[in-house]
C-alpha positions in Angstrom: 0.0 0.0 0.0 1.3 3.5 -0.9 1.9 5.9 1.8 -0.2 9.1 2.1 1.7 12.3 1.2 2.7 14.4 4.0 0.7 17.7 4.6 2.2 20.8 3.2 3.3 22.9 6.1 2.5 26.1 4.1 -1.1 25.1 3.4 -1.7 24.1 7.1 -0.3 27.5 8.2 -2.6 29.3 5.8 -5.7 27.4 7.0 -4.8 28.2 10.6 -4.4 31.9 9.8 -7.8 31.9 8.1 -9.5 30.2 11.1 -7.9 32.6 13.5 -9.0 35.6 11.4 -12.6 34.1 11.3 -12.7 33.7 15.0 -11.4 37.2 15.5 -14.1 38.6 13.2 -16.7 36.6 15.0 -15.5 37.8 18.4 -15.4 41.3 17.2 -19.0 41.0 15.9 -20.2 39.6 19.2 -18.5 42.5 21.0 -20.1 45.0 18.7 -23.5 43.4 19.1 -23.1 43.3 22.8 -22.0 46.9 22.8 -25.0 47.9 20.7 -27.4 46.0 22.9 -25.9 47.5 26.0 -26.2 51.0 24.5 -29.8 50.3 23.5 -30.6 49.0 27.0 -29.0 51.9 28.8 -30.7 54.4 26.5 -34.1 52.9 26.2 -34.6 50.3 28.9 -32.5 51.2 31.9 -34.6 52.6 34.8 -37.8 51.2 33.4 -40.0 48.8 35.4 -42.8 46.8 33.8 -45.7 44.5 34.9 -48.5 42.7 33.1 -50.5 42.6 36.4 -52.4 45.8 35.5 -56.2 46.2 35.1 -58.4 48.9 33.7 -60.7 50.6 36.3 -63.2 53.5 36.3 -65.2 55.5 38.8 -68.5 53.9 37.8 -71.9 55.6 38.6 -74.5 53.5 40.2 -77.9 54.7 39.0 -80.7 54.6 41.7 -84.2 56.0 41.8 -84.7 58.8 44.3 -88.5 58.3 44.4 -90.5 55.0 44.5 -92.8 54.2 41.6 -93.8 51.8 38.8 -91.5 51.7 35.7 -93.3 53.0 32.6 -90.4 53.0 30.1 -86.8 51.9 30.0 -84.8 53.7 27.3 -81.3 52.4 28.0 -80.3 48.8 27.1 -77.2 47.0 28.3 -73.9 47.9 26.6 -75.6 51.1 25.2 -73.5 54.3 25.2 -75.3 57.2 26.7 -74.5 60.9 27.2 -74.9 63.0 30.3 -78.6 64.1 30.6 -80.0 61.2 28.4 -83.2 59.7 29.7 -82.6 56.2 31.2 -85.9 55.3 32.9 -89.3 56.9 33.2 -91.5 56.2 36.2 -95.3 56.6 36.6 -95.8 60.2 37.6 -99.5 60.2 38.5 -98.9 60.3 42.3 -96.3 63.0 41.9 -98.7 65.1 39.8 -101.3 64.8 42.5 -98.8 65.9 45.1 -97.9 68.9 43.0 -101.6 69.9 42.7 -102.1 69.5 46.5 -99.1 71.6 47.2 -100.2 74.3 44.8 -103.6 74.4 46.5 -101.9 74.7 49.9 -99.8 77.6 48.7 -102.9 79.5 47.5 -104.6 78.8 50.8 -101.5 80.2 52.7 -101.5 83.3 50.5 -105.2 83.8 51.1 -104.7 83.4 54.9 -102.0 86.1 54.8 -104.3 88.4 52.8 -107.1 87.7 55.3 -104.8 88.4 58.3 -103.6 91.6 56.7 -107.2 92.7 56.3 -108.0 91.8 59.9 -105.0 93.8 61.0 -106.2 96.8 59.0 -109.8 96.5 60.4 -108.5 96.3 63.9 -106.5 99.4 63.4 -109.6 101.1 62.0 -111.5 100.1 65.1 -108.7 101.7 67.2 -109.0 104.9 65.3 -112.8 104.8 65.6 -112.6 104.3 69.4 -110.3 107.3 69.6 -112.9 109.3 67.8 -115.5 108.0 70.2 -113.4 109.1 73.2 -113.1 112.6 71.7 -116.8 112.7 71.1 -117.6 111.5 74.7 -115.2 114.1 76.1 -117.0 116.8 74.1 -120.3 115.6 75.5 -118.9 115.6 79.0 -117.7 119.2 78.6 -121.2 120.2 77.3 -122.9 118.3 80.1 -120.7 120.0 82.7 -121.6 123.4 81.2 -125.2 122.5 81.4 -124.8 121.5 85.1 -123.2 124.9 85.9 -126.0 126.6 84.0 -128.7 124.7 85.8 -127.0 125.3 89.2 -126.9 129.1 88.5 -130.6 129.1 87.4 -131.6 127.2 90.5 -129.5 129.5 92.8 -131.0 132.6 91.2 -134.6 131.4 91.7 -133.9 130.3 95.2 -132.6 133.8 96.0 -135.9 135.4 95.1 -138.2 132.6 96.1 -138.8 134.3 99.6 -140.0 137.5 97.9 -142.8 135.5 96.1 -141.5 136.5 92.7 -140.9 132.9 91.7 -143.6 130.3 91.8 -143.0 127.0 93.5 -143.5 125.0 90.3 -140.8 127.0 88.6 -138.4 126.3 91.5 -139.2 122.6 91.2 -138.5 122.7 87.5 -135.1 124.3 88.1 -134.2 121.7 90.7 -135.2 118.9 88.2 -133.2 120.6 85.4 -130.1 120.6 87.7 -130.5 116.9 88.5 -131.0 116.1 84.8 -127.8 118.0 83.8 -125.9 116.2 86.5 -127.2 112.8 85.3 -126.2 113.8 81.7 -122.7 114.8 82.9 -122.3 111.4 84.7 -123.5 109.6 81.6 -120.9 111.4 79.5 -118.2 110.5 82.0 -119.3 106.8 81.9 -119.3 107.0 78.1 -115.7 108.2 78.1 -114.7 105.3 80.4 -116.4 102.8 78.1 -114.8 104.3 75.1 -111.4 104.1 76.7 -111.9 100.5 77.7 -113.1 99.7 74.1 -110.0 101.4 72.8 -107.7 99.3 75.0 -109.4 96.1 73.8 -109.2 97.1 70.1 -105.6 98.2 70.6 -104.7 94.7 71.9 -106.5 93.0 69.0 -104.8 95.3 66.5 -101.4 94.6 68.1 -102.0 90.9 67.9 -103.2 91.1 64.3 -100.3 93.3 63.3 -97.8 91.0 65.0 -98.9 88.2 62.6 -98.2 90.2 59.4 -95.5 92.6 60.7 -92.3 92.4 58.7 -93.8 90.0 56.1 -95.0 90.3 52.6 -97.2 87.9 50.6 -94.0 86.2 49.4 -92.1 86.1 52.7 -94.8 85.1 55.2 -93.8 81.9 57.1 -96.9 80.0 56.1 -96.4 81.0 52.4 -92.7 80.1 52.5 -93.4 76.7 54.0 -96.2 76.0 51.4 -93.9 77.1 48.6 -91.1 74.8 49.9 -93.6 71.9 49.9 -94.5 72.8 46.3 -90.9 72.8 45.3 -90.4 69.4 46.9 -93.4 68.1 45.0 -92.1 69.5 41.8 -88.7 68.0 42.5 -90.2 64.6 43.1 -92.1 64.9 39.9 -88.9 65.7 38.0 -87.2 62.7 39.6 -89.7 60.4 38.0 -87.6 60.8 34.9 -84.2 59.3 35.7 -81.3 60.7 33.6 -77.7 59.8 33.1 -75.4 61.8 35.4 -72.3 61.1 33.3 -71.2 59.9 29.9 -70.8 56.1 29.9 -71.8 52.6 28.9 -74.8 51.0 30.5 -73.8 47.9 32.5 -75.7 45.5 34.8 -79.2 46.8 34.0 -81.6 45.4 36.6 -84.9 47.2 35.7 -87.8 46.2 33.5 -91.0 47.8 32.4 -93.9 47.4 34.9 -91.5 46.7 37.8 -92.1 48.5 41.1 -88.9 50.0 42.4 -88.2 51.5 45.8 -86.3 54.7 46.5 -82.5 54.0 46.6 -82.8 50.7 44.8 -79.9 50.2 42.2 -81.2 49.8 38.7 -78.1 50.0 36.5 -74.4 51.1 36.4 -72.8 53.6 34.1 -69.1 53.0 33.3 -67.3 56.1 32.1 -65.0 54.5 29.6 -63.5 57.8 28.4 -62.2 58.6 31.9 -60.8 55.1 32.8 -57.6 54.6 34.7 -55.2 51.7 35.2 -54.2 50.1 38.5 -50.8 48.4 38.0 -49.8 46.0 40.7 -46.0 46.2 41.0 -43.6 44.2 43.1 -42.4 45.9 46.3 -38.8 45.5 45.0 -39.6 47.7 42.0 -40.6 50.8 44.1 -37.1 52.2 44.9 -37.3 54.7 42.0 -41.0 55.0 41.3 -42.4 58.5 41.9 -45.7 60.2 41.3 -45.8 62.0 37.9 -43.5 59.7 36.1 -44.5 58.8 32.5 -46.0 55.4 31.7 -46.5 53.5 28.5 -49.3 50.9 28.3 -50.6 48.3 25.8 -53.6 46.1 25.9 -54.6 42.8 24.2 -57.9 44.5 23.4 -56.2 46.6 20.7 -52.9 44.9 20.4 -49.4 46.2 20.7 -49.9 48.7 17.8 -51.9 50.9 20.1 -49.8 52.4 22.8 -51.4 54.5 25.6 -49.5 57.1 27.5 -50.1 58.1 31.1 -48.6 59.2 34.3 -48.3 57.8 37.8 -51.2 59.5 39.7 -50.8 57.8 43.1 -49.5 54.9 45.1 -51.9 52.8 47.3 -51.6 53.0 51.0 -51.3 49.2 51.4 -51.1 45.9 49.5 -54.1 44.0 48.5 -53.4 41.3 51.0 -53.4 43.8 53.9 -57.0 44.8 53.1 -58.3 41.4 52.2 -61.3 39.9 54.0 -59.0 37.4 55.8 -55.5 39.0 56.0 -52.5 36.7 55.9 -51.2 35.6 59.3 -47.4 35.6 59.0 -46.7 35.0 62.7 -46.3 31.2 62.2 -43.4 28.9 62.4 -43.6 27.8 58.7 -43.6 31.4 57.3 -42.3 31.7 53.8 -41.6 35.2 52.4 -43.8 36.1 49.4 -43.0 39.2 47.4 -46.0 41.6 47.8 -47.5 43.8 45.2 -48.6 47.4 45.7 -51.2 49.0 43.4 -50.1 52.1 41.4 -52.8 54.3 40.0 -52.0 55.4 36.4 -54.0 58.3 34.8 -54.4 57.9 31.0 -54.4 60.5 28.3 -58.1 61.4 27.6 -57.5 62.0 23.9 -56.1 58.5 23.5 -59.0 57.0 25.5 -61.6 58.8 23.3 -59.8 57.4 20.2 -59.5 53.9 21.7 -62.0 53.4 24.6 -61.2 50.7 27.1 -63.5 48.6 29.2 -63.3 48.0 32.9 -61.4 44.9 33.9 -59.2 44.6 30.8 -55.6 43.6 31.4 -52.8 46.0 30.5 -49.0 45.9 30.2 -47.5 48.9 31.9 -44.0 50.2 31.8 -42.9 53.1 34.0 -40.0 55.3 33.1 -38.4 55.9 36.5 -35.6 58.1 35.0 -38.1 61.0 35.0 -38.0 62.8 38.4 
């Protein structure tokens, strides 16, 4: 058998040089790739914390009826988008309209009573004025009667002075004495009339004061009875308006629990409105990730609902005061001999950009992937 030719030392050396050059290029490429990756990481990823344990939330509005009644019409269906002020439910308003009519009648009665009391006060004051005139008239009569008494006394004295001379008849003297007695009686009657008039004036003054006290400082619009009746009318009108239940916010109707013909009580929940355009995200981050998280830092979020092409931008609005386990119905009891440390998560509230939410509305409960840029201070 022929022997194999010996390898050419020159060829072997050339092959080794090529292999060394290839390995050198490969190592240089790896170093360049590693350097580029490190540069990309430190520029775009360093100082960023992420979690996929994030969920969409919203301050939902629970719709309740403020008045009891039978449901006549339901104008909002489940999943329907409604605007603030839209009619959701209409209740039977027959009872409310009767209450309004009763309150209106009570208001008119109160106004009539005030007008009547004002008239009574005016009449009482007129009686006071009339009694004052009666007193003045009685005093004038007393002065006239007193003058008549003096006249009758003088006439009697003059006749008595000449009665002994026989110039005056006995009958004339008797007539003079009777005239004096009659004048005295008239004077006493005038004095008694004054006393009666003064007593009547005191009584009418008391009645006038009592009547005036009822209406003093009040007008037909400010009288207490009128104000109370108007308040009852306003309440009845408010209850009538509340038979039409309107949306307090913009949102999506969820969990509708009311049907036509149903009797609902005041305060009973009938549906929930979810404001999808003002939603927020609660991201549950590990406690080891909070060393650099601060309120106000920017956040980028994506959702499976729209895919990774739709990126939401927000900011850290707040950090919860405790973990979910701390406020659970049955908190964990760690004071045991077989305790194992479990990394806890703390909710972080993230406020989203309203313009992005209007363009791509989210739904409560959806999962999100949140990345917080902790480099922003």
